[in-house]
Every structure is written in structure tokens, then in C-alpha cells.
MARSEKOL-858135 format. One record per residue (C-alpha): x, y, z. Coordinates in steps of 0.02 Angstrom, whole numbers, padded with zeros to 5 digits, always signed. Example, Ala and Ser with C-alpha at 12.3 -4.5 7.8 and 13.67 -1.06 7.14 Angstrom:
2
+00615-00225+00390;+00684-00053+00357;
END
This chain:
794
+05695+05510+04752;+05612+05526+04923;+05443+05444+04918;+05291+05501+05016;+05112+05440+05012;+04995+05584+05051;+04849+05524+04947;+04803+05355+04872;+04681+05281+04748;+04601+05109+04758;+04534+05041+04594;+04397+04914+04627;+04272+04932+04769;+04233+04751+04811;+04254+04683+04988;+04443+04685+04971;+04459+04854+04883;+04342+04945+05001;+04429+04860+05149;+04599+04924+05091;+04524+05099+05066;+04455+05090+05243;+04624+05040+05314;+04708+05187+05226;+04573+05305+05292;+04600+05235+05468;+04780+05296+05463;+04730+05466+05395;+04769+05446+05209;+04635+05519+05091;+04579+05390+04963;+04497+05396+04793;+04392+05237+04772;+04344+05200+04591;+04240+05066+04507;+04148+05037+04343;+03998+05137+04283;+03840+05029+04298;+03766+04967+04134;+03589+05027+04169;+03480+05126+04288;+03358+05043+04407;+03170+05072+04406;+03187+05167+04569;+03319+05283+04491;+03211+05311+04337;+03065+05359+04449;+03176+05492+04526;+03218+05560+04353;+03397+05496+04358;+03492+05437+04203;+03661+05359+04167;+03726+05537+04146;+03699+05578+04330;+03852+05561+04443;+03750+05483+04583;+03711+05339+04463;+03884+05332+04384;+03971+05324+04554;+03844+05212+04640;+03949+05052+04642;+04093+05134+04738;+03972+05239+04843;+03872+05082+04887;+04032+04995+04942;+04066+05140+05061;+03895+05122+05142;+03926+04935+05165;+04084+04977+05264;+03973+05051+05400;+03878+04887+05421;+04016+04757+05405;+04075+04656+05554;+04210+04657+05611;+04210+04843+05573;+04333+04893+05435;+04336+05073+05501;+04412+05119+05669;+04278+05255+05677;+04133+05292+05561;+04190+05471+05526;+04343+05402+05434;+04224+05373+05289;+04239+05558+05248;+04418+05527+05192;+04359+05412+05051;+04293+05490+04890;+04189+05379+04775;+04206+05390+04586;+04214+05288+04426;+04340+05234+04296;+04260+05331+04152;+04251+05503+04233;+04385+05505+04367;+04542+05418+04304;+04623+05587+04269;+04618+05618+04459;+04755+05487+04475;+04880+05623+04430;+04855+05691+04607;+04889+05529+04701;+05053+05451+04759;+04997+05269+04763;+04872+05176+04654;+04814+05004+04714;+04724+04897+04586;+04598+04775+04659;+04490+04732+04508;+04434+04564+04435;+04569+04429+04419;+04580+04440+04230;+04748+04481+04149;+04677+04568+03995;+04560+04677+04098;+04702+04725+04216;+04821+04766+04073;+04687+04873+03989;+04666+04973+04149;+04855+04992+04171;+04868+05065+03996;+04744+05201+04046;+04833+05232+04213;+05000+05250+04124;+04930+05395+04022;+04871+05498+04172;+04988+05456+04317;+05129+05574+04362;+05308+05505+04358;+05355+05425+04524;+05178+05369+04568;+05185+05194+04642;+05066+05069+04561;+05029+04903+04645;+04911+04758+04617;+04822+04660+04753;+04814+04508+04639;+04829+04340+04724;+04869+04237+04571;+04920+04332+04413;+05105+04357+04375;+05168+04530+04422;+05298+04519+04283;+05168+04483+04149;+05052+04622+04209;+05192+04751+04188;+05226+04704+04006;+05204+04845+03881;+05204+04985+04008;+05318+05138+04014;+05489+05124+04098;+05434+05236+04242;+05277+05130+04267;+05378+04969+04272;+05504+05046+04393;+05362+05088+04514;+05254+04933+04490;+05240+04782+04607;+05116+04672+04697;+05051+04718+04870;+04944+04572+04926;+04836+04616+05077;+04742+04484+05175;+04558+04500+05215;+04502+04592+05321;+04642+04720+05288;+04618+04812+05454;+04644+04656+05560;+04756+04534+05466;+04938+04578+05486;+05016+04505+05329;+05063+04611+05178;+05155+04516+05042;+05261+04632+04935;+05299+04554+04765;+05424+04648+04657;+05442+04624+04469;+05616+04614+04393;+05593+04795+04338;+05542+04864+04509;+05672+04988+04573;+05759+04930+04734;+05723+05097+04819;+05536+05075+04783;+05538+04900+04861;+05631+04969+05012;+05510+05115+05030;+05354+05006+05018;+05425+04881+05144;+05459+05019+05271;+05295+05108+05232;+05201+04943+05252;+05277+04913+05424;+05286+05089+05496;+05132+05172+05422;+05013+05033+05370;+05060+04934+05527;+05085+04772+05432;+05203+04626+05445;+05287+04636+05274;+05365+04488+05185;+05449+04496+05015;+05374+04359+04907;+05430+04297+04738;+05321+04309+04584;+05251+04131+04593;+05071+04064+04597;+04980+04120+04756;+05145+04191+04824;+05186+04124+05000;+05042+04111+05125;+04904+04057+05006;+05020+03932+04920;+05064+03840+05081;+04899+03873+05171;+04794+03808+05026;+04906+03655+05010;+04888+03618+05196;+04698+03637+05189;+04682+03521+05038;+04796+03391+05117;+04682+03398+05270;+04527+03370+05162;+04606+03218+05081;+04662+03142+05246;+04489+03166+05320;+04411+03076+05172;+04542+02940+05164;+04540+02896+05349;+04357+02921+05391;+04365+03072+05508;+04217+03188+05526;+04228+03375+05495;+04204+03415+05680;+04336+03288+05731;+04465+03367+05615;+04424+03542+05676;+04437+03487+05858;+04623+03448+05834;+04679+03573+05698;+04638+03733+05792;+04703+03805+05955;+04765+03634+06010;+04909+03649+05885;+04927+03839+05888;+04808+03877+05744;+04655+03992+05748;+04495+03933+05833;+04417+03921+05660;+04535+03773+05629;+04510+03696+05454;+04327+03688+05403;+04265+03841+05496;+04405+03935+05408;+04346+03871+05239;+04167+03921+05281;+04225+04097+05327;+04335+04116+05172;+04198+04046+05060;+04216+03888+04956;+04195+03988+04795;+04343+04100+04842;+04446+03950+04898;+04411+03864+04731;+04486+04012+04635;+04640+04017+04747;+04670+03830+04725;+04643+03843+04537;+04780+03976+04525;+04909+03845+04577;+04824+03699+04488;+04836+03791+04321;+05021+03829+04342;+05088+03665+04413;+05098+03484+04357;+05118+03306+04420;+05090+03262+04603;+05086+03445+04658;+04948+03484+04534;+04844+03336+04596;+04843+03407+04773;+04769+03571+04710;+04620+03487+04626;+04466+03508+04734;+04391+03344+04798;+04224+03296+04716;+04123+03328+04875;+04183+03510+04879;+04136+03536+04697;+03963+03467+04737;+03948+03587+04886;+03990+03734+04772;+03861+03674+04643;+03732+03665+04785;+03775+03842+04838;+03834+03777+05008;+03985+03893+05002;+04000+03937+05186;+03957+04080+05303;+03894+04201+05170;+03768+04067+05113;+03731+04021+05297;+03776+03842+05251;+03938+03752+05213;+04035+03624+05310;+03932+03683+05458;+03749+03729+05476;+03678+03819+05627;+03503+03768+05681;+03447+03871+05829;+03588+03853+05955;+03647+03687+05883;+03799+03675+05768;+03782+03535+05640;+03922+03464+05532;+03909+03400+05353;+03935+03217+05312;+04028+03231+05146;+03968+03059+05090;+03781+03070+05127;+03771+03261+05116;+03666+03263+05272;+03699+03365+05430;+03716+03295+05605;+03778+03356+05774;+03962+03408+05767;+04081+03282+05845;+04251+03300+05929;+04400+03184+05937;+04432+03118+06112;+04598+03026+06129;+04729+02998+06266;+04855+03109+06174;+04741+03261+06186;+04734+03245+06375;+04923+03215+06381;+04955+03369+06273;+04851+03479+06389;+04969+03434+06531;+05122+03492+06432;+05198+03665+06455;+05220+03769+06299;+05151+03747+06124;+05307+03657+06058;+05289+03517+06186;+05102+03501+06156;+05126+03483+05967;+05267+03358+05989;+05159+03252+06105;+05014+03252+05981;+05109+03222+05819;+05197+03064+05879;+05047+02993+05973;+04992+02818+05927;+04806+02858+05915;+04684+02941+05795;+04741+03117+05843;+04923+03074+05810;+04877+02990+05647;+04782+03137+05572;+04904+03270+05633;+05059+03178+05571;+04978+03147+05402;+04930+03332+05386;+05088+03410+05454;+05224+03303+05376;+05176+03337+05192;+05149+03523+05232;+05322+03537+05311;+05404+03447+05164;+05310+03558+05040;+05367+03716+05132;+05548+03655+05124;+05534+03613+04938;+05471+03789+04904;+05604+03878+05008;+05701+03984+04884;+05564+03969+04754;+05425+04069+04837;+05533+04169+04959;+05717+04198+04993;+05718+04117+05164;+05621+04019+05294;+05590+04176+05399;+05479+04248+05262;+05385+04083+05246;+05359+04066+05434;+05305+04248+05455;+05185+04237+05308;+05096+04088+05387;+05091+04170+05559;+05032+04339+05498;+04917+04282+05357;+04842+04121+05425;+04856+04153+05612;+04974+04008+05648;+05069+04032+05811;+05217+03940+05735;+05270+03941+05553;+05312+03776+05465;+05497+03779+05509;+05460+03827+05689;+05340+03678+05697;+05478+03569+05626;+05596+03626+05763;+05460+03591+05892;+05434+03409+05839;+05621+03378+05811;+05697+03385+05637;+05802+03227+05654;+05663+03122+05731;+05531+03179+05605;+05647+03156+05453;+05686+02978+05512;+05499+02941+05516;+05474+03025+05346;+05614+02917+05274;+05530+02761+05343;+05369+02811+05256;+05458+02835+05090;+05451+03025+05080;+05585+03115+04980;+05678+03235+05094;+05715+03405+05015;+05899+03447+04992;+05879+03602+05103;+05826+03494+05251;+05958+03361+05218;+06094+03494+05214;+06043+03550+05389;+06062+03373+05456;+06222+03339+05357;+06303+03488+05446;+06259+03410+05613;+06131+03546+05653;+05971+03502+05745;+05857+03652+05716;+05812+03779+05582;+05822+03917+05712;+05939+03945+05858;+05964+04074+05993;+06137+04136+06035;+06178+04283+06149;+05990+04319+06152;+05990+04345+05963;+05890+04235+05845;+05971+04151+05695;+05898+04049+05551;+05973+03917+05436;+05997+03988+05260;+06047+03825+05174;+06232+03845+05210;+06242+03911+05388;+06152+04013+05520;+06111+04195+05484;+06043+04331+05600;+05854+04353+05584;+05829+04532+05519;+05721+04637+05635;+05651+04813+05618;+05733+04921+05754;+05558+04967+05816;+05516+04786+05859;+05565+04746+06039;+05542+04562+06082;+05527+04564+06272;+05566+04378+06292;+05732+04395+06200;+05766+04565+06278;+05749+04496+06455;+05864+04350+06414;+05997+04473+06357;+05975+04611+06487;+05893+04525+06634;+05766+04607+06749;+05785+04734+06889;+05654+04650+06998;+05521+04517+06974;+05377+04437+07068;+05237+04319+07015;+05135+04459+06935;+05257+04579+06855;+05437+04620+06811;+05533+04784+06803;+05652+04790+06654;+05784+04917+06602;+05733+04960+06422;+05889+05063+06393;+05908+05251+06357;+05852+05289+06536;+05680+05208+06522;+05613+05063+06626;+05470+04947+06580;+05344+04873+06700;+05282+04710+06622;+05127+04620+06687;+05134+04430+06670;+05001+04364+06790;+04858+04252+06731;+04768+04355+06596;+04875+04501+06660;+04744+04526+06796;+04789+04644+06938;+04818+04577+07112;+04928+04623+07262;+05086+04565+07172;+05061+04688+07028;+05012+04829+07148;+05173+04797+07245;+05275+04805+07083;+05191+04967+07029;+05245+05048+07192;+05422+04982+07176;+05433+05031+06992;+05381+05212+07019;+05503+05232+07165;+05645+05155+07064;+05609+05263+06912;+05599+05422+07014;+05774+05385+07079;+05864+05312+06930;+05770+05332+06764;+05698+05461+06645;+05528+05377+06634;+05425+05218+06650;+05327+05122+06519;+05187+05005+06578;+05166+04875+06441;+05180+04692+06396;+05167+04572+06251;+05033+04455+06316;+04870+04415+06227;+04788+04567+06309;+04857+04718+06402;+04752+04684+06557;+04578+04613+06582;+04554+04698+06751;+04573+04653+06933;+04593+04474+06994;+04408+04434+07002;+04434+04262+07080;+04529+04338+07225;+04396+04473+07252;+04256+04345+07250;+04345+04230+07371;+04374+04371+07496;+04194+04431+07475;+04122+04257+07504;+04229+04241+07660;+04155+04409+07715;+04332+04475+07726;+04286+04657+07691;+04434+04723+07793;+04556+04633+07678;+04464+04695+07522;+04464+04872+07590;+04653+04860+07610;+04676+04794+07431;+04564+04927+07352;+04652+05065+07452;+04820+04996+07396;+04762+04994+07214;+04697+05172+07224;+04860+05231+07307;+04963+05144+07171;+04861+05234+07037;+04894+05400+07123;+05078+05356+07129;+05075+05335+06939;+04982+05500+06917;+05093+05606+07030;+05260+05526+06988;+05397+05655+06962;+05451+05557+06807;+05332+05525+06661;+05237+05361+06663;+05178+05302+06491;+05045+05166+06477;+05050+05057+06320;+04880+04970+06309;+04825+04852+06171;+04685+04727+06138;+04576+04700+06293;+04609+04842+06416;+04464+04822+06534;+04418+04876+06710;+04580+04886+06810;+04677+04885+06646;+04593+05047+06596;+04617+05115+06773;+04806+05089+06756;+04804+05194+06597;+04695+05340+06653;+04821+05417+06778;+04972+05397+06661;+05061+05553+06598;+05038+05486+06421;+04947+05340+06340;+05023+05261+06186;+04886+05142+06130;+04884+05013+05993;+04760+05047+05853;+04673+04888+05908;+04638+04937+06088;+04471+04887+06165;+04460+04994+06320;+04320+05014+06445;+04268+05013+06628;+04163+04855+06626;+04140+04820+06811;+03950+04838+06801;+03950+04673+06706;+04009+04585+06863;+03896+04681+06981;+04022+04814+07034;+04083+04988+06991;+04266+05033+06963;+04363+05034+07126;+04540+05085+07076;+04504+05267+07034;+04419+05233+06868;+04262+05338+06903;+04356+05493+06956;+04492+05460+06826;+04371+05457+06679;+04271+05604+06747;+04426+05714+06767;+04492+05656+06596;+04330+05723+06521;+04348+05887+06617;+04530+05904+06565;+04480+05903+06381;+04361+06050+06401;+04416+06229+06360;+04460+06345+06505;+04361+06502+06541;+04197+06450+06460;+04036+06397+06545;+04036+06208+06565;+03884+06101+06598;+03958+05980+06725;+03797+05881+06719;+03826+05842+06535;+04002+05779+06577;+03941+05674+06724;+03802+05599+06617;+03927+05548+06482;+04039+05462+06610;+03890+05383+06697;+03826+05310+06533;+03998+05244+06485;+04025+05153+06651;+03845+05098+06683;+03832+05017+06511;+04009+04944+06520;+04049+05030+06354;+04206+04964+06269;+04295+05052+06126;+04313+04956+05963;+04481+05038+05925;+04612+05154+05997;+04533+05296+05900;+04364+05261+05978;+04447+05252+06150;+04501+05432+06116;+04324+05480+06066;+04264+05401+06230;+04390+05512+06323;+04499+05370+06388;+04635+05448+06280;+04655+05633+06248;+04725+05714+06091;+04902+05721+06159;+04901+05532+06180;+04969+05425+06038;+04905+05279+05935;+05023+05150+05859;+04959+05069+05700;+05089+04930+05709;+05063+04834+05872;+05241+04767+05861;+05307+04946+05876;+05202+04988+06030;+05338+04966+06163;+05463+05064+06056;+05338+05206+06026;+05295+05214+06212;+05479+05220+06257;+05507+05365+06136;+05358+05456+06213;+05433+05437+06388;+05601+05504+06329;+05517+05651+06239;+05418+05699+06395;+05575+05693+06503;+05675+05794+06378;+05539+05927+06376;+05560+05949+06564;+05413+05847+06625;+05333+05904+06788;+05208+05802+06887;+05030+05873+06887;+04974+05977+07036;+04839+05909+07151;+04686+06014+07112;+04506+06020+07168;+04373+05997+07033;+04185+06030+07020;+04049+05898+07041;+03862+05899+07008;+03809+05856+07185;+03630+05818+07241;+03546+05883+07083;+03667+05785+06972;+03634+05627+07070;+03446+05648+07046;+03466+05679+06859;+03574+05525+06831;+03457+05420+06936;+03305+05478+06838;+03378+05404+06679;+03421+05239+06764;+03247+05224+06843;+03169+05257+06673;+03268+05112+06600;+03217+05001+06747;+03031+05042+06727;+03045+05008+06539;+03119+04836+06577;+03290+04872+06501;+03385+04844+06663;+03357+04734+06816;+03330+04788+06996;+03512+04746+07034;+03570+04849+06884;+03473+04994+06960;+03560+04968+07128;+03730+04975+07041;+03676+05131+06944;+03626+05218+07108;+03797+05184+07184;+03884+05245+07026;+03778+05403+07016;+03815+05443+07198;+04004+05427+07168;+04007+05529+07006;+03896+05666+07079;+04013+05688+07228;+03880+05639+07355;+03772+05755+07458;+03846+05924+07407;+03778+06071+07305;+03803+06079+07115;+03973+06149+07068;+04057+06109+07235;+04246+06091+07218;+04305+05927+07292;+04471+05843+07320;+04523+05686+07227;+04542+05586+07387;+04364+05628+07438;+04301+05552+07273;+04415+05400+07292;+04342+05369+07466;+04164+05376+07396;+04214+05256+07257;+04294+05133+07377;+04144+05132+07494;+04025+05101+07348;+04135+04962+07279;+04145+04873+07447;+03958+04884+07476;+03924+04805+07305;+04053+04668+07332;+03953+04611+07483;+03791+04596+07382;+03742+04414+07345;+03685+04459+07169;+03852+04541+07130;+03940+04385+07193;+03829+04281+07078;+03884+04392+06931;+04067+04371+06976;+04047+04183+06991;+03958+04172+06823;+04095+04274+06736;+04231+04164+06809;+04143+04002+06760;+04057+04047+06596;+04164+04193+06535;+04013+04303+06502;+03904+04422+06605;+03750+04367+06701;+03599+04482+06700;+03513+04447+06866;
END
């Protein structure tokens, strides 16, 4: 049977259920969101003449959850209008609608009897072949399926999303023994390709993979803190980004998750284990007291941390008083910062003979041993365990990758000295004379499966550029970028400068790449796999030249950047930009002239130069203006002033999209441009787009004149800016920037509707950019951004 999911139902509209519904709506799947009928009407409802028979009352729990989606941060919806794809209902009146859906996701209370009662009702109304899954984090999938029809059991499994579903990559798929293999295969592929998730197959054990190991690691950390007299802030200062974990580290993570939620997750394992393992999953007394006090974390505005004004205070778990948060300061931290690469940093820290080394070794070693003991029990292999921790808990390295980093043989020798029992799986690796759980051979990655090395399975749509370059090499490289042959006639231009910022080295490589592609390739993809696509131009270089009053040099650089953008736009072969995450300033300017943009769903795109006292200088103003014009219908009267105002507002306020979809609504993307839900598939999708454009006989756009608003448009835009200045919303320097921007977008001193050439507009833009660079207040803004990482309003 060929499975398709055209419509889904989510049963349970709590934070998790509504978040899953939002994620489905984000990818265009209509959703039925159901919850219970409330037990009584409120006084307000009675005053309106409403009763429990009215649908507005009966559906209010699910409907209320939908309204909360609009206020939550980070936003569960990629755009607010996606809410129209979600229909609210209730279990009493709307269960029969399940006959029209292809996938039912149950996200109700963690109570086996309640779940089984609901499944019995679902079984009576669902059509054969409908996939049913539970988002449970602790109840056995096998037990939940008991007593159901054969077709239900065949199509039933766990699909454990992580909160928030839009942003966290992990999806644990947990089959029962009765789940049909083709259903598991379909949901795995659907999860990766359509939902955009990193899917791991987990076994039907308490808390599955990520929560089992993650909870263990957190509880071990709590015990070590108590046992060795570390403060909460000290532990967080060394268990976050320093070792490749999220900035929330240990205790901020617990505050965000909520101690009440964490208690339930820990109890799932505690109730189903025994002996030493069970003891670890018992909450320490101080945490139970915190829960009794209601100090459960961020949602209570008090937990391990308390914010007073601008000051962050940490809890003393003995006195239950708050004091200023502390940090560990040891020689090993400074030594680790000098090391290149995360593996070397972690190795330096773990073996250090100081308080940092002590806490990290005593946290990591039991967690690594526990992961090895569970290999085979909670997942089939170490790849699933490592991926689950990376995708669900935000670790840069999974447990077995950490083990490789610190040295398996060295660490096991130390564990033996300390009396730890080494799992047979680890011992078998060493007995075979192997040194690592993973190895690279011929630019392929292999993992140890207990007997020998096995190729790490990879979805064909995942292109790992590091491994790819090792295997295929590069065509040309400089300090800022590399040109790579991606195969099938497509080349890739990869930025790899600091923060992927654009300087002369990248401009040089853009020129070379377009020339090379025009001669020898079908198309070019501009993309990379850094933290962000591109945060803009090299601000430090611009400031340095400006402070040296080297305007001639800056003029040359800006001209070169503009010319490179025009080279992208008018290339005879299609150029596809593949932006993701922060795509700001110059990063957005690289995308605007491309023949096609294939953006990640999580793309935060905007022309933000006003924040550093400038306007776009690489063609961004004219690029966004003409992108707006391009989207308008031909042959109808167009108010060019309306278009100019929209672009003016976007650039003057440094507006940044909160998603790829919103970037399209802001006209950085048009409707022919694509959005990849799975960020790991972005390079593949962009490559396919380049091939498709070539195969359709791609022709470069013709250079055309376009209309501007001229003098009257300039006056109109300026009127709005002066109004904001007089109202105190913007500073005098903001007004100066706005005047320059308005002059560029209006096309200068020409009548309304004048047709101008692109180069004329680029010249206006460059002149305005260079005049602002020379302004002391703009230089102050640039300096502040470089030092503080946030804009200065002067």
C-alpha cells in the first residue's frame, strides 16, 4: 500500500499537541485538533447566553490552544495565517471526522487507561490504513496497542516529538512488534523528507533514547554538584558551550523544561528500573523541595535561577537563598580555549587536574558508560544514540563521539582504576585492537557495531560538505570561500570566512565561480553548512578603512561587491542561493540577484545595515525594490509609491523574517523560490533546482529599465521618517540614514514614474553608503556592534 498524509488529526491540545499541529500546518498539512469538552460554563459565557450545548463552549479548549500559538515565543507558526489550516474540535462531537484523516497523533495525558479508552473509540471510526501514533514519552507502545484490531496494530507506533516541535530536530519513531515494516519505513522517510526531522528508530523502553540518557546525565550532574560542593552557576559555566552543549547548560535547561515536567520524565524510568540505576533516577531532596515550593523554573519565574532586574541570581540548594551567579575559573578552561576543535577542548578539560576536570570527568564518565550499557537495549546501534542526543538535547557530539574525542583506551584505563565496570560492548572494541567507535575511510564514515565497523547509513539527500570535500577535493579555494564540484554538472560556492562575512576574498571567489560555471557547469549553488548562511559584510574591515579615512579603498570594495552581485544576476547559467539561519545584510544581498532561492524553513533574512548606521551597499536596495516590482501583475496600474514605502520600511527598520515563509511574504523570496523543511537537505534541494533550471533551457534575465517614484516619492518617505523623529521614536542620526535611504529608493531628483537603469540606482546606493560610512555616529554604531554584538541607538 502506498501511504500518503494529506490530512492529520492531533488529539490533545496542550503545549505539545498544539505545537505538533502548528508544525504540520507550517508544512501545509490541514489538521484537526481535538480536546475534551469542558465540564462547565464560565460566568462570562453564561452572561452571553451560552451553554454546554454550544460549539463555541464545547470546542473552547482546542480553540484556546490555537490562540495561544499566536503569542508563544519562539513562535510555533512560521506565519500566523497557517492557523487557518488547523480546525478546533472536541472528542465527543468530532471523533467521527477521523475517518477523513491519514494520520492520527495522540498527545493526551500520560495515563494508560485513558489512552486505551481513546484508542478503542478511534478504532471504531478510523478507515483501514490510517496511521495512528502516540507522542508518549514513557508508556509502552506494545501495551497501548493491546486489544486493538489487527489493522490498528499494524499501523500503530510511537512518534516522540521534542518540544518545541518546530525547532527541535529529533523525532523518535518507536515501533511495536505488530507495526508493519512498510509503515515504519514510510514514517521514517516522511519524518525526514516532509516533517524535516532527524529520525531515529528507538526501542520500546522507558523514555526511549534521548530522555533516558539525557535525564541520567542531568541527575548525575545534580549529584556531583551536591557531593563536591559546586554552585549551580559554576556547573553551568562548564557544562554548556565549553563542552559542545547548548548555552542553557544544565540548570538553565532544567528551568526551561520545568522541574515538574522533569520529575515525571525521571519517574518513568524510576518506576521501571531497579538497583543502582533506579537510585540515579530518584530526584534529590532539594529538587523535591523546590517543586513543593512551586519554584519549578521559567514558567514560575523562579527555579535554579531568579532574575532580579538585570541581575541573575543562583539558588543555594542548602540554604534555599539566592545570590549572584558564580562561574568556575580554572587553568584548564583557559587552556581549552587555546585548543582547536571541540574534541581537543573536551579532552583538555576532562583530564585536567583541577575543579573543572574533576566535575566534567565525574559527569561524563558515568554517562558514557550508561550509554554503552544501553546500546542494543534502547536502540540498535550507537549512531541512533548519538543522533538522538545531538538532535534532541543539542549536544554537538553524541556520547560515543565524545568518547572518541577523549580517547577510548585512555578513558577506560582511568575508569578501571576507579573501579567502574566496563560494558562488554566497549571491551570488545578494545579487544579487537580498535581505538575509536567511529572511523573515516575513503571519505566514508563507519561505526563499530559490536563485531566490526559498518557504514553509517545516510539519506541520499544529506550532503556532508566536510566529507564530500575530502573525497572530491575543491576546484579552487582561498581564505574566504571554496568552489566545489557537486557532481551532475553543478558547482557549489561555499563561504567559510569568520561568521561567513563577506570581504574581498569572497568577492574574488564569486567572480571566479561564475566564470568557471559559465564555461564548464550547468549551474552554481551558493551555500554552506556553517552556523549561519552569512551575517553580512566584514564590518571590522569596513570600520578600519573608514577610520583610516580610506574612502577610495572602500569605494573600490563596494563597487566590486555590486559588480559581483550583477555577475550572479546576469550569469548565463542559473545561480541558486541556499540561505539558512541568519542571512543578514550582505548575505541577503547575495540571495536577491540569484536565479532561484532555495531557503531553509528556518531562514532569518533581512537588510539590517541601518542597525550599524549604514544602508545596504551591495545592491540590496535596488534588489529588494525590483523583487517587489517583479511580483506585481503586468498591465495593471501600479502605485510605485506603495512599493517604495514597503521597501523603505523594511530596510529602515532592519526588518528580519522569522522564517523562510515570512521571507517570502517580505518579498525576499518570490513564489517560484523554494523552501526546504529539512535543513540537512538544503544543498541537495538547491542542486536539484539548478539542474531543473538548466534542463528547462535557462536564459539570463535581460537588463531592463524600471520606474521610480522620484522627487514626490522622496518627500513622501521622508515625511514618515520625520514624523517618527518628532515623536521621539528615532534619533537624529536615524533620520539622516532614512534620508539617504529615501533618496536612493526614490531614484533621486527625477519625476515620478521615470524609468531608470540599474547601474544608475547602484551608483546612488554606493554614494549614500560611502557618505554614511564617513559619519562618526555610524562608526560608533559599527564599533558597538563589533564589541557588544548588539545595535547602538545614538
